N, C-alpha and C positions, 0 to 999 in steps of 0.2 A: 678627876678620874677619867673624864673624856679626853683630856689632853694626853694623859699617860697611855690610854688605849690607842690614840692616833699615832703617837710616837712609836709604840710597840708595833703597830701595823706597818708603819713605814720601814722599820728595821727588818721586819719579816720579809716585806716586799724586796728590800735591798738585798737581803741574804739570798733569796730565791733567784733574783736577777744575777747576782754575782756568780752563784753556782752554775746557772744556765749558760752564761757567757763563758765561764771558765771551761766548761766541758765542750760546748758546741763550737766555740770560736778559738779554742786553744788546745786543750789536752787531747781531744779526739783527732783533730787534723795533724797537730805536731807529732803525736804518738804514732799515727798511721804512717807518716812519711819518715819518721825516724826508723821504722821497720823497713821501709823502702830503701833507705840508705844502707842498712845492714845487709839486705838481700841483693842489692844491685851489683852487677859485675863491675870490677875495678875500671874496665875500659869505658864505662858510662860516666865516670867522674869528670866534671867539667874543668875544675881548677886543680893544679898541682899544689897550690899553697895550702898548708895545713890549717886546721882549726886552732885558734890560739888557746893557750892554757887559761882556764877561767872564763872563756868566752860563753860557754853554754850556761854557766851559773849566772853570769851577768844578764844574758838574754832572758832567762826565766824570771829573775827578780824584776827586771824592767817590764816584762809582760804581765806579771802579777799586779804590778802597780797600774798598768794600763787597764786591766780587767776591772780593778777596783774603781777607777775613774769612769770607765764605760758603764758600769752598773749604776753609778750616780747619775750619769746622763740618762740612762735607760729609765731610771725612776721618774724623771721628769716626763719622758715620753709616755710611760705607763699612766701617769696622772692625766696627761692630755687625752689619752685613749679613753679612760674612764669618764672623762668629761664630755666625750663625743666630739673632740676637736680634730681627730685624725681621719684619714681615709680608710682605715681598717674596718672590716665588717666580719664578725664571727659567724654569720649566718650563711652556711654553704648554699642554702636554697635561694639566696639572693643573687647567686652568680650563675651565668651560663657555664656549661660544662667545660668550655674551652678557655674561659677567662683566666683561671690560675696560670696557664701557660703564657698567656699574653702579659700578665702582670710580672711573671718571672723574667720573661724576655725584656720587658721594659726596664726592670731593675738592672739587668746586665748592661744594657746599652747606656742607661743614665749613669751608672756607676763607672763604667769605663771612661766616659767623657769627663766626668767629675774628677776621677783619679788622675787622668793624664795632666789636666791643667793645674790641679792643686799640687800634685807631686812635682811637676816642673817648677811651680812657683816656690816650693819649699827648697829647691836647689839654688835659688838666688843667693848670692853670697851674703847679702845683708840679713837673711833669716836662717840660712842653713845651720849655723852654729848653735842656735838655741831652739830650733824647731825640728831638725831632721838628722842631726849629727849622731845621736845615740844609735839610731838604726843602722847607720853606715859604718859604725865601728866594726860591724861584722862584714869585713871585706870578703871573707869566705863564709857565706851564710849557712845557717842550719834551720831546720823547721821550727826550732825553739825561738827563733828571732822574729817570728811573724808579727808579734805585738810589742817588740822591744822599741818603744817610742819615748821621745821626750814628752813631758807633760803637755806642752803646747801643741804637739802633733796630734794628740788625742782628739782635739776639737775638729779639725777637718776630716780626720779618719772616721769619726762618728757622724759628722755632719751629713754625709750622704744618706744615712739611715733616717735622719730627721726629714730630709727631702722626700725620701721614698714613702715614709709613713704619712706625711702630710699631703702628698700629691698623687700617689698611685693607689687606686682602690684595689685592695687585696685582702684575703683572709689572713689572720695572724699566723696560721700554720705555713702559709706560703712564704711569709717573711722569715719565719724560722728556718725553713728549708733553704731559702736563699742565703741566709747567714752561714749555714753549714757549707753550702756549695762554695761561697766566696772564700771561706776559711780554708777549705780543702785546696782550692786553686792557689791560694796564697802560700800554703805550706808546700805545695808541689814546687812553686817557683823558688823556694828557699832550700830545697833538699840537696842541691849540688850535684845531682845526677840527671843526665838527659834521659827522659823516659821514652821519648819518641825518636826512632831512628832517623838519621839525616834524610834518607831517600823518601821518607813519609812526610817529614816536615815541609818539604818543598811541593807536596801535592797541593792542587788548587783548593781542596777542602780545608787544609790546615795552614796554608801559606800565610794567611792574614790573622792567625791566632798566635798568641805568645807561647813559646816553648820555654822549658826551664832554662835553657841556654840564654834566652833573651834577658830574663830578669837577673840571672847570675852575672851576665855581662854588665848590667846596671850596677851591681854591687862592686865589681872589680874596676870598672871604668868611671862611674859616677856621672857620665855626661850623655847617657843614651837610654832608650827603652823605658820610658816613663809610664806607659799604659798598663792596665791590669789584665785584661782578657785578650784584646786584639792589638795588632801593631799598626792599625790603619792611621791613627793620629800621629804615631811616630813617623810613618812613611810620608804622610802629607806635610809634616812640619820639619822633616829632615833630621830627626833624632833617632832613626832606626839604625841599629847595628846588628850584624850577625856574627857568627863565630870567627869568620875570616877577616874581620875588620882589624886595622892596626890598633895596638894598645894605646890608651891615654894614660896620663899621670893618675895614679890611684888616689891622690889627695885633692883632686880637682872637684870643685862644686860649681856646676854651670847652671 
């Protein structure tokens, strides 16, 4: 009876995690930027290449598979949290008023560095075909492609959250807010319409942040703009490209 209860509790935890990840990391951000695509002026569209027939259906199915896998990984993190093995603390009184912002900023900086190097490694020819190729089938990306991953890619994509949970002291609500923020930025980068006008993108406040154009170029060129939030790593490592860069072969994995 105890075993049955334990299994039932695990299944309930898994279902709750699946639903939470589905809504926060996929349906809400992808739906929001699908609306942006519909309302955006045609002149803001970055690529002239159309979305392929059946592309969105494939993106959704792959993303649902990724959500199911992420929920399984999340179940392991939940068990670690309940065992007291993580840096998460649900007691707001334990934190200075300014600490949530510090934890949030630390998550952004750590994730951006993690994503640049992991993402660039996934473009190595020896691993690209089985680790990152499914995501790049969407040469003209849509918001529904944000979680369209190969099974192997789910490991490094989720890995940063393991690092954050284990190393960065924060309230679980801050972690949830960061997941939503990250997913919104991800969906924006895949919406295919430049949200920020060119004259504002070159302003010193925005120059070193990634615009939609930068990640869209990554999908059409394959050989540039690997970072998530900022283009600093790309500039330092010579992989930054802007809209006026010459085109590369669309089948290149560098």
